[in-house]
C-alpha positions in Angstrom: 17.3 -7.8 5.1 20.6 -10.7 5.6 19.2 -11.9 2.5 22.0 -11.8 -0.5 21.4 -8.6 -2.5 18.7 -7.1 0.0 21.2 -4.5 1.1 21.8 -3.4 -3.0 17.9 -3.3 -3.3 17.5 -0.9 -0.6 20.3 1.5 -1.2 18.9 1.3 -4.9 15.1 2.4 -4.1 16.8 5.4 -1.8 18.9 6.6 -4.2 15.9 6.6 -6.8 13.3 8.0 -4.1 13.3 11.4 -5.6 12.0 10.1 -9.2 9.4 8.3 -6.9 8.6 11.7 -5.1 8.3 13.6 -8.4 6.0 11.1 -9.6 3.7 11.6 -7.0 1.4 14.3 -8.9 1.0 11.5 -11.4 0.2 8.4 -9.3 -2.3 10.8 -7.5 -3.8 11.6 -11.2 -4.1 7.9 -12.2 -5.6 6.9 -8.7 -8.5 9.7 -8.9 -9.3 8.7 -12.1 -9.2 4.7 -12.2 -9.9 4.0 -8.8 -8.3 0.9 -8.4 -8.5 -1.8 -5.7 -6.6 -0.7 -2.9 -5.2 -2.0 0.6 -3.7 0.2 2.9 -1.6 -1.6 5.9 0.1 1.2 7.8 1.3 1.6 11.4 0.5 4.6 13.5 4.3 4.9 14.8 5.9 4.8 11.4 8.4 7.3 11.6 9.1 7.6 8.0 5.3 8.2 6.8 3.3 10.9 8.5 -0.5 10.3 9.2 -0.9 13.3 6.7 0.1 11.4 4.0 -1.9 7.9 4.6 -4.9 10.4 4.7 -3.8 11.7 1.4 -4.0 8.1 0.2 -7.3 7.8 1.7 -8.8 11.2 0.3 -7.5 9.8 -3.0 -8.9 6.6 -3.0 -12.4 6.8 -0.9 -13.3 3.0 -1.6 -9.6 1.8 -0.4 -9.5 -0.4 2.6 -7.4 0.9 5.3 -6.0 -0.9 8.6 -3.9 1.4 11.0 -2.1 -1.0 12.9 -0.7 0.1 16.7 2.9 -0.7 15.0 6.1 1.2 13.2 7.5 1.2 9.7 7.9 -2.7 10.0 4.5 -3.6 10.9 4.5 -6.6 8.2 7.4 -8.1 11.0 5.4 -7.3 14.0 1.9 -8.0 12.8 2.6 -10.8 10.3 0.0 -12.9 10.6 -2.9 -10.0 10.8 -1.2 -8.3 7.7 -1.3 -12.1 5.9 -4.9 -12.4 6.4 -6.2 -9.2 5.4 -4.0 -9.3 2.2 -5.4 -12.5 1.3 -8.9 -11.5 1.9 -8.3 -8.1 0.0 -7.0 -10.6 -2.7 -10.0 -13.0 -2.8 -12.6 -10.2 -2.4 -10.9 -8.5 -5.1 -10.7 -11.1 -7.6 -14.5 -12.5 -6.9 -15.7 -8.8 -7.8 -13.8 -8.7 -11.1 -15.2 -12.1 -11.8 -18.8 -10.8 -11.1 -17.9 -7.8 -13.1 -16.6 -10.2 -16.1 -20.5 -12.1 -15.6 -22.2 -8.9 -15.8 -20.6 -7.4 -19.0 
């Protein structure tokens, strides 16, 4: 957050949050229809996102890979190695499945 422009970016996101929330139904419909590959990394002590919201994403994307950490909102800062490893694995697996699907067509 100490890098130039980072606070301005955060303020812009917060100002626009109402527009994002207003699109939740549209986002949920997209996810339900297309079922894109998804990875969820969540800290169970997150003060901003309740477990009910996390569970709703899991319900919307039943194939989603979900990992719940003993962490807070900033789990990337407290669990960077684990999050990076899971993210890299997810990307590799998703790319492999996409290539396999291309070959089967």
